[in-house]
C-alpha positions, 0 to 999 in steps of 0.5 A: 500499499505504501508503494501505491501511495508513493506512486500516486504522490509522485504522479506515476503513470496509470499503468504503474499504479494499476499494476501495483494495485493488482499486486496488492489485491493478489496479496490480500486475496492470498492472505484471505485464502490462508486465513479462511483455511486456518479458520476452517481447521480451527473452528469447523474441522477440528476434532472434538468440536461440538456441533454447536461450535462447528455451526458457529464457526461455519456461520462466522466464515460464511458471513465473512465470505459474503461480505468479502464477495460484495 
């Protein structure tokens, strides 16, 4: 994000700024994938969770995915 801000402040070309924004978006998507996987493992698929805990973990994840997909 700092690089995007620097380039915007420096009046960089649109192409350069767009490429940086695309890189940031890719990084955020990758991070989101990792966090979703960790949430699934810890709050939905972990052995020993009650049905209620699994349902709550699934609901939380679904809410985040819906918000993220908008």
